[in-house]
N, C-alpha and C positions, 0 to 999 in steps of 0.2 A: 283790257285792264283799265279800271277806272281809278281816279284819284280819290282820297278820303272824302272830299267834298262833293263827290259824284260827277265831277267834270271829267271829260275825256283828256288823256295826256296829249301833249303836242306831238305832231308827227315826228318820228325819229329822223334825225339827220346824221350825216357821216361825221360825227364829232364826239369828243370825250363826254360832254354832258349827256348826250343821248345814250351812249354806252353805259354810263354810270347810273342812269335812271332805270335801264332794263336789266343790266347785269348787277346782281347784288353782292355786297361784301361777303367774304368768307367768315363763317362762324368758328371754324376750327383751325388750329395752327397747321401750317404746311411746312414747318421746319423739317429739314432733312428729306423732303419730297420734291420731285420735279414739279415745276409750275405748269399751268396750262399754257399752251403755245398756240398762237393764232396766225393764220396765213395773212389775214388782212386786219389792220387796226388803224384808227383815225389819227395817225401822227405822220407828219411829212417824212420824206426820205432825203431831201436835198439840203442846200445850205440854209434853208429856213430853220433847220434844227440848231444851227449855231446861234441864231438870234433867240430862239426859244430857250436855249441853255443860258444865255446871258440874262434874259429877263425873268428866269425862274419858272416859266410856264412848262418847260419840258420836265423838270423835276416834279412839278405838281401833277402832271399827266401820268408819269411813271408811278408815283405814289398812289394815285387813284387806281391804276391798273393792279398794282401789287396788293391792295386791299381786297381785290377780287380774284387773287390767285394767279394773275396773268403777268408774265414777263415778256415784253415785246422783243423781237429779234432786231439785230443790227443788219439792215438789208443792204446787200451789195448788188442790186439790180434795179431795172427800170430807170427812174430819174434820180437815182442815188448820186451823191457826191462824196469824195473822200473826207472832206471837212465835216459834212453832215454825219457820216458814219462814225467818225471819231467823237463828235459831240454826243451822239447817242450812247456810244460805248462808255465814254468817260462819266457821263451822268448816271448811267446804270451802275457802274462800279462805285461811284461815290454814294449812291443810295443803298449800297449793300446788296444789290441784285446780281444774279449771274449774268454774264455777257454771252449771249448766243448769237452767232453770226449766221446769216442765211445767204448762201451763194446760189441763186436760182438759174444758173446757166443750164439749160436742158441738154446741151451737147458737150459738157465738160470732158467726159471720158473719150468720146469720139474724137474731138479736136485735140485732146491731150495725148492720146495713144497712137494716133495715125497721122500726126502732123507732117511727118517726113516719109510717109508710105509711098512706094513707087510701083507697087503691084496692086492692080484693081480688077474687079469683075464688074461687068455692066449688066443692068437689068432694071425692070420696072420697080418702083417704090410705091406700095399701096398707100402710104401716108402722103404722097405727093400726086394724087390722082393718076397713079401708075405711070408717071413720067419716068423715062429712063435716067438713071443716075449711075455714077461710079461708086461702087461699094469697096471700101478698103479690104485688103486681104487680112482677115482677122488674126491669123497666127503671127503676123508681123507687128503686133502691138508693142510699142515701146513707151512705157509710162513716164519717162524722164521729163518730157515737155510739160505734161499735165501736172506732175508733181512740182516742177519749178513754178508753174503758174500759181498753184495753191500757196506755196511758200511766199511768193511775192505779194499775194493778196493779203496775207496775214501779218507780214513783217511790220507794217506801220502800227498795228495794234501792239505788237511786242515792243517796238521802239518807244511807244507812248506809255509803257508800263501797264497796259491793260491785261488782265488775267482772263483770257477767253475760256469759258466753261464748256463750250460746245460749238460745233459747226454743223449746220444742216445744209445738205446739198439737194438739188432738184434735177439730177441727171435722169433723162428718160430716153436717150437715144442709144446708139451702138455702144457696146456689143449686146445684141439680142438676136434671136433666130428668126424673127418674124418679118412680114411685109415685103418679102422678096429677097431677103438677105441670103437665105439658104440656097435658093435657086441660082442666084448670081455667083455665089462662091463655087458651086458645083459645076457651073457652065464655063468657068474660067480655067483654062489649062495652066496658065501662069500661076494662078492662085492655088489650084488643087495640090501642087507638089509640095506646098508648105504645110499641109495638114498631116497630122498623125494618121497612120493607116486606119481605114474604116470609118473615120469621123463623118465623111461625106457620103457614106453608103446609104443612109436613110436619115429622115428628119429626127427621129428619136435620138440617135447618137449625136447628131449635130446640136440638138437642143441641150442635151446634157453637157457637152463640151463647151458650148457658148456660155452657159451660166457659170461653169467653173472658171472660165476666163473672166467673166464679169466680176465674180467674187474676188478674184486676185487683183483686178485693177482697182476695185474700191479700196482695197488695203494700200496698194502702191501709190495711187494718185490722190486719194483722199486721206485715209487714216494716218499713214506714216508721216507725210509732211506736216500735217496738223500737229501731231504729237511730238515731232522734233522741236516745235516751238512751244507747245503747251501740252506737256506730258499727260496731264490728267483730263484733257478735254474729251467730251463725248463727240463722236463723229457718226453721223447717220445720213442716209440718202433715201429720198422719197421712193416708195414702192418696193423697197427691198424686202424679201420674204425668205422663210425657211420652208422646206418641203421634204417629204420622204415617200418611199414606196408605199408605206402603210397608210399615210395620210397625205396624199398629194395636195399641194397648195391649189386651192380653187378647183380641185378635182382633176387637174391636167398638167401641172408643172412637174419637171423632173426632180429627183432627189437633190437637195441642196442644203448646205450648212454655211451660213455666213461666219466670218471670224466672230467668236462670241463677244468680243469687245465692241462690235458694231451692232447697234440696236436694230431690231426688226421694225420696219415702218410700212406695213401694208396699207394700200390705198382702198378704203371702204367708202365709196361715194354713192349717194343716191343720184346717179347720173342718168339724165333723160335719154342718153344714147341706148340704154339697155331696154327701153320700153317697146319700141315699134315691133320687134320680132315676136312679141307676145300678144299682139292685138290684130284681129282681122280688120280689113280696110273700113268696114262700116260698123265696127264694134265701139260702143261708148267707152271712153277711157275713165274708169271710175277710180276714186281714191282707194277703195278697198283692194282692187286688183293691183293698183300701183304700189300700195304698201306691201302687198304680198311679194311682189317682184323685188322691190328694194330690200325688204327685210331679209329675204333669203340670200340675196347677193352680199349684203354687208355682213351678215352672220357667218356665211360660208368663208368670206375673206378673212375675217378676224380669227375664226375658230381653226381653220386649217393651217394658218400661219402659226398661231400661238401654240398649237398642239406640238409643233416641232421646235419650240424655243429651247435653247440649251440652258443648263443651270447657270444662274447669274446674268444671263443675257436680258437686256431690257427690251420691252415691247412698247413702241410709241406709235400706235396706228393713226393714220390720217382718217378722220371721220367728216363726212359732209351730209347735211340734210337735203341739200339742193345744189346740184351741179348741172346747169342747163346747157350742156354741150350740143344737144339736138334742139335747134331753135324752133322747130315745128310747133306752132301754138297748140296743136292737139295734145302734145305730150309735155307741155310746160307745167308739170305738177311736181311740187316738192313732196318729200316724205312727210307724213303726218307727224305732229309732235309726239303723239303717244308711241308710235312705232320707233321714232328716232331715239326717244329717251330710253326705251328698252335696249336698243343696241348699245347705248352708252353703259347702262348697268352691266350688261353681260360682257362687254369688252373689258371692263375693270375686273369683273369676277372670273375672267378667263386669262388674267395675267398682264393686262395693260398697266404700265407704270404711270403714264399720263396720256393725254390725248392731244394730237396736233389737229386743231379744229380748222378745217378748210371751209371757212365761213363766208368768204367772198364779201360782197357788199360795197367794195371800193367803187367810187362813182364811175359809172359807164353809161353809154347810150346804145341801146335802151337799158334801163335799170331793171334787169330781170330779177336779180336778188337784191331786195331792198335793204337799207340799213336796219330796219326793224327785224326782218327775218334773220339777217346776219347776227345781230346782237341776241336775238331770242335763242338761236342755236348755241351761242356761247353760254348763255345763262343755263340752258339745259345741261350742258356738260359741267359747268361750274357747280350747279346745285347738287348734282349727283355725286361728283367728287367730294363736295363738302359733306354730304350725308354719309358717305363711306368713311370719311376721316373721323367720324364719331366712333368708328370701330377700326381705327387705323392699324391696329396690330395685325389684322387680317391682310390689309394691303401691303404692309411691310414684310410679313413673314409667311403669309398663307400660301398654300399649295392649291392650284386650280384642280378641280375635280372632274369637270365634264367639258368636252369639246364637241359633243353631238349637237345637231341642229335640225329642225324640221325640213322636210322636203319642200320644194317649191309648190305653192298654193295649198299647202297642208295647214290645218289649224291644230295640229298636234302640239301639245304644250312643250315649253322649253324650260330648262333649269340650268343654273350655273352656280358655282360655289367655290369658296376658298376654305381649306381645312387647316386649322392650326391647333396642334395638340389634340385635346379631347372635345373641340368645338368646331363647328362649320358655320360659316356665314353663307346663306343660300338665298337666291332670288328665283321665283317662279313666274311664269307668264304664258298667256296664250294670245296669239294674234287674232283669234276668232272673237266673235261678239258675245259668246256665252261662256260662263265659268267652266273650267275643266279641272281634271285631276291629273297629277303626275306622280309616278313612282320613282324613287331614287334610293340608292344605297350609299350613304355618305361615309359609313364605317363598315368594315367587314362584319357581317352578321346583323347589321341594323338596316332594315328595309322599311321605308315609310311611304305613305301616300299623302301628298300635300295638295292643297288648293292651288290652282294656277289661274287667277282671275285675269280678265282683260286689262285691268289697271295695274297688274303686277303685285307681288307680295314678297316681303323680305322677312327672314327669320334666322335665328341661331338654333342649330341642332346640336344637342349634347350627345356624347358617346353612349349614354344610357338610354337614348331615344327621346329624351325630353325636348319639346319644341318651345322656343321662346319667340313669340311673334313680336316684330318690331313695328313701330309706328309708320304708317304710310307717309312717304316723302313726296311732295309735289315739286 
């Protein structure tokens, strides 16, 4: 991207001016819609926030982000301080922005439900290099300790007169059926007697039972204590999904319904961990093949989750263009911008309310995800959300029409759409390099064949079969 005078822009830094240069202001009103949410943003978390509030720089930063549809979270993790969190929350509220709190403890449920557990099973844990650990007896879960912790966490905001609009959690540990948990539970005679009959007979039954328990603990430890203090607050947890026998989440998860007041938050990441299994040892790692793997993975995650969304339930998927969890230089390839942008389009047209952008970019060594790439991925989400807001009636009230997605390594075209009354907003696309055609039936008795170009195309289809092509958005 060049400046008007032909000069190259300065290298992006991890700061608000760089973000504001790359991420453009919204053209359409977001009133009544959820904002964009970012995992990382260039504002401190500690007592420096108090000084920024006093000198006005915090308010200026928040206003800058708000122009771009972004509302930062009040972070209660890493180097955060209580004074800094209250400074952020107070300034957000004074600016008329919703106050969303992020609690990033990945073991909140585990530590909160089994704090006093006295019955354990021993066995290897695949997440700890198969080191032997004590696994708590899952049926003995007691949510009271965890719920008390959440109340204490939020009480200072209540006392300060802050109206918390939502709390996002990042729990990723127990209860789950994976990584040795099932084997340890079944091998423990002391633990087995606490299970309902048959649950430990096979992994399928244990899998279903464990996710039922997880669903209940999310309500008891997260949702209930939050809403005791803030009755209208949204409460969501990273990675939570819905699934059914007809459309299993990611093709393998058991049937599951979250409480409909809890948003779906599936994790759709272009994660380098998924790449090695698809490449032979001497095979070149090409962008084309990398995109095919990522695109399939992300579209499957969003589609199989949102296909099971209940009426009125929000969907706030986590999307990432580049999550370099596998540091092998051979596989350090992000998703291309073209492929990532299409995932964003189709996530919104399959029922997403907003996007939680897992953009990374926070200063690290080595700096694998640069500030430029981080902010560019935010701009990709922002610009597509903005474009859809030009037809916001479809976002507000439209019904998703299609959750099918191409098979891995297929160049079969893809389409998504939202139907509202006698009109449908439709997006078509092919990941292949050549234009394709796709057939769809947006209304009973109305079957059409549309172009599905590599750059994507958007149109409105009327019930009488008329097609209104919309201007291409970059």
